C-alpha positions as a Markdown table, in Angstrom:
| # | Residue | x | y | z |
|---|---|---|---|---|
| 1 | Met | 0.0 | 0.0 | 0.0 |
| 2 | Phe | 1.3 | 3.4 | -0.8 |
| 3 | Gly | 1.0 | 6.4 | 1.5 |
| 4 | Val | 0.3 | 10.0 | 0.8 |
| 5 | Gly | 2.7 | 12.6 | 2.0 |
| 6 | Pro | 6.3 | 12.4 | 3.3 |
| 7 | Leu | 5.3 | 10.9 | 6.7 |
| 8 | Ala | 2.7 | 8.5 | 5.5 |
| 9 | Ala | 5.0 | 5.4 | 5.8 |
| 10 | Thr | 5.4 | 6.2 | 9.5 |
| 11 | Leu | 1.8 | 7.0 | 10.4 |
| 12 | Pro | -0.4 | 4.2 | 11.8 |
| 13 | Val | -3.3 | 3.2 | 9.7 |
| 14 | Asn | -6.5 | 3.2 | 11.8 |
| 15 | Met | -8.7 | 1.3 | 9.3 |
| 16 | Ile | -8.5 | -0.7 | 6.1 |
| 17 | Arg | -11.7 | -1.5 | 4.3 |
| 18 | Ser | -12.8 | -2.8 | 0.9 |
| 19 | Phe | -13.9 | -0.5 | -1.9 |
| 20 | Cys | -17.3 | 1.1 | -2.1 |
| 21 | Asn | -18.6 | 2.9 | -5.3 |
| 22 | Ala | -18.6 | 6.2 | -3.4 |
| 23 | Asp | -14.8 | 5.9 | -3.1 |
| 24 | Val | -14.0 | 6.6 | -6.8 |
| 25 | Pro | -13.4 | 10.4 | -6.2 |
| 26 | Val | -11.1 | 9.4 | -3.3 |
| 27 | Leu | -9.1 | 7.1 | -5.6 |
| 28 | Ala | -8.6 | 9.9 | -8.1 |
| 29 | Asp | -7.6 | 12.4 | -5.4 |
| 30 | Leu | -5.1 | 10.0 | -3.8 |
| 31 | Trp | -3.6 | 9.1 | -7.2 |
| 32 | Gly | -3.0 | 12.8 | -8.0 |
| 33 | Leu | -1.6 | 13.5 | -4.5 |
| 34 | His | 0.7 | 10.6 | -4.6 |
| 35 | Trp | 2.2 | 11.6 | -8.0 |
| 36 | Ser | 2.4 | 15.3 | -7.0 |
| 37 | Leu | 5.2 | 14.3 | -4.6 |
| 38 | Val | 7.5 | 13.7 | -7.5 |
| 39 | Gly | 6.4 | 16.3 | -10.0 |
| 40 | Pro | 3.3 | 17.6 | -11.7 |
| 41 | Pro | 0.5 | 15.0 | -11.1 |
| 42 | Pro | -1.0 | 13.3 | -14.1 |
| 43 | Met | -4.6 | 14.4 | -14.9 |
| 44 | Val | -6.6 | 11.5 | -13.7 |
| 45 | Thr | -10.4 | 11.9 | -13.4 |
| 46 | Val | -13.1 | 9.8 | -11.9 |
| 47 | Arg | -14.3 | 8.9 | -15.4 |
| 48 | Met | -10.8 | 7.7 | -16.4 |
| 49 | Ile | -10.6 | 5.5 | -13.3 |
| 50 | Glu | -14.0 | 4.1 | -14.0 |
| 51 | Gln | -13.2 | 3.3 | -17.7 |
| 52 | Ala | -9.6 | 2.1 | -17.2 |
| 53 | Ile | -10.0 | 0.0 | -14.1 |
| 54 | Leu | -13.5 | -0.4 | -12.6 |
| 55 | Ser | -15.3 | -1.4 | -15.8 |
| 56 | Arg | -12.8 | -4.1 | -16.7 |
| 57 | Thr | -13.7 | -7.8 | -16.4 |
| 58 | Phe | -10.6 | -8.4 | -14.2 |
| 59 | Phe | -11.7 | -5.9 | -11.6 |
| 60 | Asp | -12.9 | -7.4 | -8.4 |
| 61 | Pro | -14.1 | -4.7 | -5.8 |
| 62 | Ala | -13.2 | -7.1 | -3.0 |
| 63 | Asn | -9.5 | -6.8 | -4.0 |
| 64 | Leu | -9.4 | -3.0 | -3.8 |
| 65 | Leu | -8.6 | -1.8 | -0.3 |
| 66 | Ile | -8.7 | 1.7 | 1.1 |
| 67 | Ala | -6.6 | 2.8 | 4.1 |
| 68 | Phe | -7.8 | 5.5 | 6.5 |
| 69 | Glu | -5.9 | 7.4 | 9.2 |
| 70 | Ser | -7.5 | 9.8 | 11.5 |
| 71 | Gly | -10.7 | 9.4 | 9.6 |
| 72 | Gly | -9.4 | 10.4 | 6.2 |
| 73 | Pro | -8.2 | 8.3 | 3.3 |
| 74 | Thr | -4.4 | 7.9 | 3.1 |
| 75 | Gly | -3.9 | 5.2 | 0.5 |
| 76 | Trp | -5.3 | 2.4 | -1.6 |
| 77 | Val | -4.1 | -0.9 | -3.1 |
| 78 | Tyr | -5.5 | -3.2 | -5.6 |
| 79 | Phe | -4.3 | -6.8 | -5.8 |
| 80 | Ala | -5.2 | -9.4 | -8.4 |
| 81 | Ile | -5.3 | -13.1 | -7.9 |
| 82 | Asp | -4.4 | -15.3 | -10.9 |
| 83 | Pro | -7.1 | -17.9 | -11.3 |
| 84 | Ala | -4.5 | -20.3 | -12.7 |
| 85 | Asp | -2.7 | -20.5 | -9.3 |
């Protein structure tokens, strides 16, 4: 899981939960914030995330986790499981 901000790796995560449809704007915001730490963030919109990830046949919402610290979102991770394994 990636953190957001220079101290994110040292902060405790209070809660990790699975994805809800209402989280899509949070994903876009965290993506931009993450990349803004190394330069100009890429322009990623809610629609782009929906089209590029959420609408794909491989996407399983149970495999998208969102981390919260002090009540606010701090990161997310998506993991895929190979059905052949």
